[in-house]
Backbone as CSV, one residue per row, in Angstrom:
resi,resn,N_x,N_y,N_z,CA_x,CA_y,CA_z,C_x,C_y,C_z
1,MET,-15.744,-8.401,3.431,-14.891,-9.301,2.764,-15.532,-10.719,2.803
2,THR,-15.579,-11.318,1.622,-16.124,-12.571,1.515,-15.206,-13.649,2.240
3,PRO,-15.722,-14.814,2.583,-14.941,-15.840,3.247,-13.806,-16.217,2.429
4,ALA,-13.995,-16.492,1.117,-12.985,-16.973,0.140,-11.829,-15.789,0.012
5,ARG,-12.200,-14.605,-0.012,-11.317,-13.489,-0.136,-10.406,-13.420,1.204
6,SER,-11.187,-13.635,2.371,-10.513,-13.596,3.568,-9.455,-14.824,3.647
7,ALA,-9.838,-15.892,3.214,-8.869,-17.136,3.182,-7.668,-16.789,2.264
8,ILE,-7.936,-16.308,1.169,-6.815,-16.014,0.147,-5.914,-14.841,0.841
9,ALA,-6.437,-13.895,1.414,-5.666,-12.871,2.135,-4.783,-13.395,3.271
10,LEU,-5.345,-14.349,4.035,-4.720,-14.919,5.137,-3.502,-15.845,4.603
11,VAL,-3.775,-16.610,3.613,-2.703,-17.410,2.960,-1.617,-16.539,2.371
12,ALA,-1.950,-15.488,1.757,-0.996,-14.580,1.102,-0.116,-13.910,2.079
13,LEU,-0.813,-13.463,3.215,-0.051,-12.813,4.344,0.826,-13.819,5.032
14,LEU,0.517,-15.054,5.215,1.290,-16.050,5.881,2.481,-16.493,5.021
15,VAL,2.260,-16.558,3.658,3.398,-16.744,2.792,4.317,-15.615,2.881
16,GLY,3.791,-14.411,2.879,4.715,-13.282,3.089,5.479,-13.239,4.307
17,ALA,4.913,-13.781,5.286,5.646,-13.694,6.647,6.841,-14.556,6.508
18,CYS,6.937,-15.548,5.653,8.127,-16.513,5.553,9.217,-15.735,4.853
19,SER,8.997,-14.599,4.075,9.988,-13.836,3.433,9.898,-12.431,3.918
20,ASN,10.899,-12.035,4.794,10.861,-10.650,5.292,11.680,-9.694,4.520
21,GLU,12.097,-10.069,3.228,12.880,-9.145,2.509,12.070,-8.103,1.895
22,LEU,12.442,-6.795,1.987,11.775,-5.666,1.318,12.597,-5.225,0.173
23,TYR,12.062,-4.940,-0.880,12.874,-4.527,-2.107,12.904,-3.040,-1.977
24,ARG,13.829,-2.358,-2.309,13.950,-0.962,-2.207,13.725,-0.194,-3.484
25,GLU,13.075,-0.855,-4.415,12.749,-0.206,-5.673,11.563,0.632,-5.561
26,ASP,11.398,1.682,-6.332,10.325,2.616,-6.117,9.138,2.413,-7.024
27,ILE,8.041,2.902,-6.652,6.827,2.841,-7.470,6.416,4.095,-8.236
28,ASP,6.556,5.242,-7.613,6.494,6.429,-8.274,7.172,7.438,-7.526
29,GLY,8.043,8.159,-8.055,8.886,9.102,-7.317,10.176,8.204,-7.123
30,SER,10.864,8.716,-6.025,12.224,7.985,-5.694,12.191,7.807,-4.188
31,GLU,12.798,6.560,-3.830,13.107,6.379,-2.457,13.962,7.464,-1.816
32,ALA,14.831,8.142,-2.749,15.693,9.204,-2.237,14.776,10.429,-1.873
33,ASP,13.575,10.526,-2.357,12.633,11.649,-1.923,12.138,11.450,-0.598
34,VAL,12.292,10.276,0.084,11.780,10.011,1.330,12.506,10.744,2.367
35,PRO,11.915,11.696,3.210,12.737,12.311,4.361,13.282,11.320,5.187
36,ALA,14.380,11.657,5.777,15.081,10.771,6.708,14.268,10.237,7.945
37,SER,13.344,11.033,8.385,12.521,10.682,9.523,11.523,9.560,9.143
38,TYR,11.231,9.303,7.895,10.391,8.216,7.490,11.178,7.064,6.843
39,ARG,12.386,7.253,6.521,13.136,6.324,5.506,13.287,4.878,6.170
40,ASN,13.404,4.787,7.419,13.677,3.492,8.056,12.623,3.047,8.943
41,LEU,11.419,3.697,8.860,10.243,3.252,9.618,9.854,1.781,9.365
42,GLN,9.481,1.054,10.388,9.055,-0.305,10.232,7.615,-0.401,10.704
43,ASN,6.879,-1.162,9.979,5.367,-1.320,10.245,5.350,-2.195,11.584
44,PRO,4.685,-1.505,12.552,4.394,-2.298,13.775,3.418,-3.389,13.668
45,TYR,2.671,-3.433,12.568,1.703,-4.492,12.315,2.021,-5.464,11.189
46,ARG,3.407,-5.455,10.879,3.758,-6.299,9.851,3.450,-7.737,10.118
47,ASP,2.874,-8.452,9.040,2.531,-9.852,9.005,1.369,-10.097,10.015
48,ASN,0.598,-9.089,10.397,-0.577,-9.169,11.315,-1.811,-9.321,10.444
49,VAL,-2.418,-10.418,10.468,-3.610,-10.667,9.586,-4.753,-9.676,9.955
50,ASP,-4.973,-9.466,11.231,-6.114,-8.472,11.662,-5.800,-7.118,11.186
51,ALA,-4.495,-6.703,11.161,-4.173,-5.399,10.696,-4.388,-5.288,9.039
52,ALA,-4.012,-6.348,8.354,-4.280,-6.322,6.938,-5.798,-6.413,6.564
53,THR,-6.532,-6.985,7.432,-7.935,-7.048,7.264,-8.641,-5.617,7.392
54,VAL,-8.154,-4.973,8.511,-8.673,-3.611,8.648,-8.119,-2.692,7.604
55,GLY,-6.820,-2.951,7.175,-6.372,-2.117,6.134,-7.074,-2.228,4.890
56,GLN,-7.634,-3.481,4.554,-8.372,-3.705,3.237,-9.717,-2.787,3.462
57,ILE,-10.295,-2.761,4.586,-11.466,-1.933,4.850,-11.181,-0.423,4.543
58,LEU,-10.066,-0.054,5.070,-9.632,1.382,4.848,-9.176,1.594,3.400
59,TYR,-8.548,0.695,2.765,-8.227,0.773,1.307,-9.529,0.965,0.543
60,ASP,-10.546,0.093,0.857,-11.751,0.100,0.082,-12.429,1.405,0.243
61,ALA,-12.376,2.051,1.450,-12.930,3.397,1.602,-12.186,4.648,1.185
62,ARG,-10.856,4.546,1.203,-10.019,5.697,0.847,-9.309,5.513,-0.466
63,CYS,-8.998,4.403,-0.885,-8.002,4.115,-2.003,-8.545,3.636,-3.259
64,VAL,-9.616,2.740,-3.177,-10.036,2.071,-4.324,-10.511,2.879,-5.464
65,SER,-10.984,4.092,-5.146,-11.548,5.009,-6.256,-10.519,5.387,-7.196
66,CYS,-9.165,5.425,-6.810,-8.090,5.673,-7.814,-7.334,4.385,-8.108
67,HIS,-6.963,3.592,-7.053,-6.140,2.433,-7.288,-6.871,1.270,-7.744
68,GLY,-8.141,1.232,-7.663,-8.996,0.068,-8.157,-9.036,-1.044,-7.142
69,ASP,-10.068,-1.872,-7.396,-10.342,-2.967,-6.444,-9.322,-3.892,-6.368
70,THR,-8.508,-4.087,-7.460,-7.375,-5.062,-7.442,-6.060,-4.495,-7.414
71,GLY,-6.013,-3.084,-7.104,-4.687,-2.518,-6.911,-3.955,-2.130,-8.156
72,ARG,-4.607,-2.261,-9.325,-3.894,-2.029,-10.627,-3.869,-0.530,-11.011
73,GLY,-4.411,0.371,-10.257,-4.326,1.824,-10.510,-5.451,2.125,-11.628
74,ASP,-6.455,1.347,-11.633,-7.435,1.518,-12.594,-8.882,1.934,-12.012
75,GLY,-8.836,2.607,-10.964,-10.041,3.096,-10.449,-10.616,4.198,-11.223
76,PRO,-11.975,4.448,-11.110,-12.647,5.458,-11.968,-12.184,6.883,-11.677
77,GLN,-11.730,7.254,-10.468,-11.278,8.570,-10.155,-9.788,8.739,-10.592
78,GLY,-9.098,7.721,-10.906,-7.729,7.828,-11.341,-7.560,8.006,-12.899
79,VAL,-8.589,7.919,-13.623,-8.527,8.118,-15.013,-8.163,9.545,-15.398
80,GLY,-7.127,9.552,-16.152,-6.457,10.938,-16.597,-5.481,11.486,-15.734
81,MET,-5.220,10.829,-14.507,-4.229,11.425,-13.650,-2.801,11.257,-14.275
82,VAL,-1.953,12.290,-13.976,-0.583,12.229,-14.508,0.235,12.595,-13.298
83,PRO,1.145,11.675,-12.892,1.150,10.340,-13.318,-0.139,9.542,-12.779
84,PRO,-0.386,8.410,-13.436,-1.492,7.577,-13.066,-1.252,7.023,-11.688
85,PRO,-2.371,6.624,-11.025,-2.272,5.950,-9.739,-1.381,4.694,-9.877
86,THR,-0.627,4.455,-8.773,0.245,3.157,-8.830,-0.491,1.912,-9.082
87,ASP,0.098,1.140,-9.849,-0.340,-0.325,-10.031,0.450,-1.146,-9.135
88,PHE,-0.173,-1.523,-7.923,0.583,-2.257,-6.948,1.021,-3.635,-7.379
89,VAL,0.173,-4.191,-8.321,0.440,-5.473,-8.749,1.677,-5.540,-9.685
90,ALA,1.925,-4.644,-10.412,3.027,-4.600,-11.409,4.309,-3.993,-10.794
91,ALA,4.151,-3.195,-9.767,5.348,-2.475,-9.075,6.117,-3.405,-8.212
92,SER,7.444,-3.168,-8.015,8.170,-3.854,-6.966,7.873,-3.231,-5.646
93,LEU,7.971,-4.018,-4.624,7.706,-3.630,-3.231,8.691,-2.474,-2.812
94,PRO,8.046,-1.232,-2.451,8.991,-0.204,-1.887,9.149,-0.500,-0.425
95,THR,9.948,0.282,0.274,10.059,0.052,1.677,8.689,0.492,2.476
96,GLU,8.536,-0.041,3.571,7.512,0.321,4.359,7.270,1.785,4.725
97,GLY,8.510,2.359,4.993,8.593,3.702,5.308,8.211,4.620,4.180
98,TYR,8.516,4.147,2.916,8.080,4.946,1.753,6.600,4.835,1.560
99,LEU,5.969,3.732,1.787,4.427,3.542,1.705,3.861,4.504,2.723
100,PHE,4.361,4.466,3.951,3.726,5.114,5.078,3.830,6.733,4.682
101,TRP,5.026,7.144,4.322,5.267,8.529,3.907,4.330,8.983,2.876
102,LYS,4.211,8.191,1.804,3.422,8.617,0.614,1.911,8.671,1.029
103,ILE,1.304,7.704,1.852,-0.021,7.745,2.300,-0.197,9.067,3.201
104,ARG,0.753,9.190,4.145,0.597,10.252,5.159,0.768,11.619,4.513
105,GLU,1.736,11.869,3.736,2.086,13.110,3.241,1.550,13.400,1.847
106,GLY,1.070,12.389,1.066,0.523,12.496,-0.198,1.551,12.636,-1.326
107,GLY,1.042,12.881,-2.524,1.889,12.803,-3.593,2.633,14.120,-4.101
108,GLU,2.307,15.189,-3.416,2.726,16.554,-3.842,4.277,16.570,-3.802
109,PRO,5.129,15.966,-2.904,6.490,15.985,-2.941,7.140,15.350,-4.208
110,VAL,6.332,14.496,-4.808,6.960,13.777,-6.024,5.977,13.970,-7.192
111,GLY,5.136,15.115,-7.099,4.474,15.537,-8.295,3.346,14.666,-8.720
112,SER,2.594,13.963,-7.738,1.419,13.354,-8.052,0.184,13.827,-7.415
113,GLU,-0.932,13.394,-7.834,-2.195,13.931,-7.221,-2.634,13.133,-5.970
114,MET,-1.783,12.184,-5.575,-2.185,11.329,-4.244,-2.524,12.393,-3.185
115,PRO,-3.637,12.198,-2.527,-3.916,13.058,-1.384,-3.141,12.736,-0.177
116,ALA,-3.050,13.660,0.704,-2.314,13.379,1.943,-3.406,13.026,2.947
117,TYR,-3.161,12.004,3.832,-4.101,11.585,4.841,-3.627,11.926,6.198
118,ARG,-2.639,12.674,6.319,-2.203,13.129,7.670,-3.345,13.995,8.206
119,GLY,-3.827,13.749,9.374,-4.960,14.407,10.026,-6.304,13.773,9.595
120,GLN,-6.340,12.929,8.652,-7.584,12.247,8.317,-7.567,10.800,8.849
121,LEU,-6.354,10.132,8.790,-6.107,8.843,9.428,-5.140,8.819,10.494
122,GLU,-5.245,8.125,11.472,-4.300,7.962,12.407,-3.074,7.100,11.967
123,ASP,-1.882,7.337,12.546,-0.797,6.577,12.055,-0.969,5.074,12.009
124,GLY,-1.679,4.567,13.012,-2.033,3.071,13.063,-2.821,2.646,11.843
125,GLN,-3.758,3.535,11.517,-4.530,3.230,10.296,-3.818,3.240,9.087
126,ILE,-2.803,4.095,8.904,-1.919,4.105,7.754,-1.201,2.847,7.718
127,TRP,-0.587,2.397,8.819,0.206,1.121,8.876,-0.728,-0.015,8.526
128,GLU,-2.036,0.030,8.949,-2.833,-1.105,8.579,-3.047,-1.064,7.020
129,ILE,-3.103,0.079,6.383,-3.205,0.025,4.923,-2.019,-0.382,4.307
130,VAL,-0.841,-0.070,4.872,0.496,-0.635,4.415,0.485,-2.145,4.491
131,SER,-0.032,-2.682,5.604,-0.133,-4.136,5.779,-0.947,-4.766,4.720
132,TYR,-2.012,-4.128,4.320,-2.881,-4.611,3.219,-2.089,-4.546,1.861
133,LEU,-1.556,-3.400,1.617,-0.806,-3.265,0.421,0.258,-4.175,0.127
134,ARG,0.855,-4.625,1.131,1.861,-5.767,1.061,1.423,-6.949,0.305
135,LEU,0.095,-7.233,0.470,-0.520,-8.423,-0.182,-0.521,-8.301,-1.652
136,PHE,-0.384,-7.120,-2.208,-0.221,-6.932,-3.663,1.002,-7.330,-4.239
137,TYR,2.013,-7.232,-3.370,3.474,-7.458,-3.736,3.933,-8.906,-3.473
138,GLU,3.214,-9.722,-2.906,3.685,-11.140,-2.651,4.132,-11.831,-3.936
139,GLU,4.970,-12.737,-3.848,5.483,-13.540,-4.925,4.214,-14.075,-5.754
140,GLU,3.327,-14.609,-5.023,1.971,-15.080,-5.686,0.907,-14.038,-5.083
141,PRO,0.782,-12.890,-5.778,0.003,-11.889,-5.214,-1.480,-12.305,-5.164
142,LEU,-2.295,-11.654,-4.440,-3.646,-11.851,-4.284,-4.426,-11.674,-5.637
143,TYR,-3.903,-10.762,-6.407,-4.455,-10.451,-7.744,-3.335,-10.533,-8.782
144,ARG,-3.796,-10.984,-9.966,-2.850,-10.970,-11.170,-3.696,-10.592,-12.344
């Protein structure tokens, strides 16, 4: 991560820390699809800059090929997917439990090609990705 990008991520995360409101709108599928055991989960690393930094590294390794460098769902592996990979910049912020569930269990329950990362990533690593994804949803997101 470049120093400029680190600084921007830090500012975006700190701005987000001032607003703890989570929007319950969905990005693909439905919040109603989330099993009860995931529905109210809270990110233990919320507003943690170090977790978001690690989350970016994990995102770059595991997610960027479909969701793209800027989170717009325009990665080369996502071309032709139905439904297309989520555009995190255009979507409203789903609950943290939804993001955790979707990354851990994959898209099969909602009919997408999103792979399941259960068994490939530890729960803490998934929460770090969720911390990084929150940066895409800030009022003044990292990317536009």
